N, C-alpha and C positions, 0 to 999 in steps of 0.2 A: 522273288524267287518262285519259279514255277513249281506247283505242287505235284506235277506229274512228270514222268520221264519221257523225253522225246528222243527218238532215234532216227537218223537219216540213213537211207540205204547207201552203201558205198558207191554205187554207180550213179548217184544223184538223179534218180528218176523223179517223176512228178508225184510220187506217193511218199508220205511221211507216216511212219508207224508210231502211234501214241499208246502207251500202256497206262491204264488207269484202273486201279483196284484189281489187278491181275488179268484184266480183259484187254486184249490187243485189238485195235481197230485202225483202219486206214483213213487218212484225210488227204485231200488234194493240197498240194503246195507247189510253189515255184521250185524248179530244180536249180542247182548252182549255176549252170550255164544260162538258164533263163534269167536269173538274177543279173548276171553280167550283161546280158543283152539289154535288159531293161534299164540298167544304169547307163550303158553306152548310149542308148537312144535318148535318155534324158539329158545327157551332157553334150551331145553332138546333133548335127542335122540328120535328115533321113538317109543320106548317102555319105557316111563318114569315110574319109580316106583310110586305106589300109594302114597308113603310117600313123594314124591318130586314134587307135583303138584304146579302150580302157584296159590298163595293164592288170589283168587278174592273175591268179595263181593256178595254172592249168594242172599242176600236179598236187593240188591241195587234197589232204585226207582228213576226215573228221577225227577228233581226239576222243579217247575213251573217257566217258563221264562217270564210270563206276566209283572212282576215288572221291568224286565230288559228293555223290549221294551217300556214301558211307559215313560222311560227317554228320548226317542227319539235319541238314540245314533246311529250314522252311520259314515262312513269314512269321509263324507263331513263336518259334524259339529264337529267331534273330532279334526280336524285340528286347529280350532280356540277356542275350549273350553277346551283344555288340553295341558299339557306340557309333552314331552317325557322324561321319567326318565331313560330308558335304553332299549336296544334292543339286543337280542341274536339271535342265529341261528334259534330258533323255536318260540320265543315269544317276544312281546314288551310290556312295561308297561308305562302307562300314569298317570300323576297327573291331577285330574279332579275336578273342583268346581261344586258341585250340589246345585241348589237353590230350596229349598222346603219351600214355604210360605215366611216367613220373615227370615228363617234360611239359612245359606250357610255352607256346609260341604265339606271339601276336602277328596276325596276318590282316590283309585288307580284302574285303569282299566287295566286288563291284557288281551291281545289278542294273541292267537296262530295263526300261518299261516294257511290258508285254504288249503295249498298244502300238509299238513301232512297226514300220513297214518292213518288208523283206530286205530292203536295201540296208537298213541298220542292222539286221541280223547278220548280214555278210560282213559288216564292219566289226562286229564282235568276233566272228569266226576268224577274220583276218588277224585281229589282235592276238588271239590264241595261237594261230598258225605261226606267226612270227616268233612269239616267245617260245614256242615249242621247238622250232628249228634252230633258234639261237640259245638254247638252254645251256650250252657249254660256255657261253661268253660271260665273263665277269662284269661286262659293261652293259648288259641288258637285264632289265628287271626279271626276277624269277617268277614263273607261274607254277602254282601248285595243283590247280585243278580248273576244269572248264566244262560247262554244260549249257547249251542253248544260249540264254541271254546273261549268264552269270560267269564271273571269273574270280578265282582266288589267287592273289599275288602276295609277294613279300611286303612287309611294312617298312615305311620310311618315316619315323617320328620327326626327323628334322625337316621334312617337307621338300618342296621343290626349290629351284634356284631363282624363281621370279623375283621375289621381294629381297632376297639376299644380294643378288647381283645388281639389280636396278631398283633401289628403294622408291624412286620417284617415277613410277611407271606411267602415270598420266601424262598425256602429251601437253607439256607446258614449258616455258622458258625458265630453266632453273639457274639461279645465281650460284656460281662455283666458288667464288672468293679465292681465285687462284692467281692473283696478281704476282705473288712471290714465287709460287711453284704450282704445278698442276695439283689439283685437289680432287681425286676420285671420290665419288659419292658412296661407294661401298667400302667395306672394312677388310677386304681381302688383301693379303700380302702378295707381292709379286710371285713368290713361290706357289701360293695357292692358285693364283690366276693361271699360271702355266700348267700346273698339274690338273686343274679342273678342265681346262681346254683340251688337254691330252686325253683325259677320260672320255670327254664328249666325242673327240675325233675317233677314238677307238670304237665307241659304240656305233658311229656312222660307218666306220670301216667294216665292222662285223656285218652290218646289213648289206653294204655294197658288195662284200665278198661273195654273197650268195644271190646277187642280182636283185636286191630289194631296195626300194627308194622309200625313205620315211615320209616325205611329202608334207610334213607339218611340223618342222623343227622350230622350237622356240624355247625360251628359258623354262617355262612351266613343264616341259616334257623331260627335264633332267632332274632326277631326285638325288638328294644328298644323304649318304649313309652315315652310320655312326663311326665308321672307319675313315671318314672324310674323303671317300671316293664317290664318284658319281655314276649313276646308271641311267640309261635311256629308257623312256616309257612311252606309252600311248601309241599304238600301231594301227589304229582303226582306219587310217587313210593310206596305209602302205600300198605301194604299187610294185609290181614285179616287172623287171626288164624282160621283154620278150624278143627273141631273135627272129628276124625276118629272113628266111632262107633265099628269097628272091632278091632283096636289096642287099643281102649280106651285111647287115648291120642291125643293131637293136632298134626296135620300134620306138617312136616317140609318142607322147600322150599329152593330154591337157588336163588341167584341174580347174577348180573354181576359186583359185587363190587370189581373190581381189582384196582381201583384208588381212591385216596383221603387220607387225613391225619388222618381221624377219624374213619376208619373202623376197624372191629374186626378181630382177627387172622383167624377165620373160614371163613370170607368173602374173605380175601386175598387168602386163600387156596381153595376157591370155594367148601366148604363143606356144609352140611345141616345146615340150619339156624333156629333160634327161635327168640322170642322177646328180648332175652338177647343181641342181637347185638346192640340194642339201648342203653343198659346200658354201654357196653364197649365204645361206641361212646361218651356217656356223660362223662366218665372218661377222655377221651382225651380232651374234651371241658373244663372240670374243670382244666386240666393241663395248658391250655392256659390262663384261668382266673387267675390261681395262678402265673404263671411265665411270661406271655406275649409272650410265644414262642409256636410254633407248635411242636408236638411230634417228637423226633429225628431231631431237627433242624440242628444239626451239620452234618447230612448226606445229601449230595447233590443229591444222586441218589435215586429215588423213589423206585426202585426195591430192593435196599439194605435195605431201611426202612421197606418194606413189609416183607422181609426175617427175619428181627429181630423180628417183631411182631409174625410171624408164628412160630418162634423158642421159643416163650415164653419170650422174652426179652422186657424190658420196658425202657422208657426214664429215664435219670438220674434225681433224685430228690435230691436237696441239703439238707442234713440232718439238716441244720439250720432252715429250714421251720418248723420242728417239735419241735424246741427248743425256738423259739421266743415268741410263744403265744399258750396257750392250745387250743383255738378255731381253730387256723391255723393248729395245729397238728391234730386235729380231722377232719378238712376239708381234709387234705392230706390222712388220713386213709380211709375216704369215697371214695375218688378218687382211691386209691389203691385197694379197694374192687371191685369197678366197673371194674377194669382192670384185674380181675382174669382170668387166661387163659381158664379154663373150664367154659363154659356158666352156668352150673348148680351151680357153686360156687359163681356166682355173685348175689348181692342182687336184689330184685325186685324194680321197680320204687317206689312202696309204701314205702318200707324200706328206700330207699335213701332219699325220701322227708321227711320222719319222722325224720331221723337223722339230716338232714340239718335244719329242723324246730327247732329242739332242740338246735342247735347251734345259730340260730337267737334269740331264747328266752334266752339262756344263756348269749349272748352278751348284751342283753338289760337290764339285771338285774343290 
């Protein structure tokens, strides 16, 4: 946690004002636009096409950090006021009990290393930006405060969906023992699978409704609340759809998505991307909800798995899933539509949410 307050000018000039001990001084820093240009140059060649620009947020505004500092958080008091939940290469997360009047609430404090480059600073700002814009959505993790490299968000003691949906996440050939009937490896009921998928689709729908692309959907990004509902998390890689007035369409972009089990064929092939990558990823997540497996679990080599997706091949779906129950059959059909090879053939997040909502209503009759 930074021990000093840092404030950026609203016009994103190349000067950052730092206040230390009541004294205000200027330091040189990259502006927001310079950061975008630096990232764009890193990801593309020297003369990138106007159709392949890094999709930043041109109307981004910094959030007020006063509420964050009013909590009195710093490295010294964090050590005895919080519990370390996990620590990675770039960020640590703490469980923190906040006392407000007679109320005590457990929240999560995320802190990035101060040694990170400006590119990672923009990742933190993007995460705060998305949670701020989607604060009204019940399918997006709530953010309570944000400043520089630190974010305060709501707590999810039940954790993410990674180990719950696919207990055998390591890429290996798992014996299903399903000679008599299909035997999913997770413990979800069909009702839970449909409702969880609906919550996920609504989180994606909320992002797409304001022209944001998550760009990194996987089971670990969905958190399970005590009310058994799911919220979408981790927006550091989010991209914004930018309209091209000359071509009269949204610009496409590229990412570095060469790894992961839930990416789309066009990501593995490093092609131009649209918001439909999120839909394909949702299809892979629904596969894990359905079966308890990750896509192509029988393949131990990740490169071979990516080659299959790029060739238009899909994981095996036991045909018995479509014969056991009409709702389960329709669930599989939604998943398969999300897995369409051509992005333009995939449904929108609105369409996926509508179809899953119909299944929830049908099951409750």
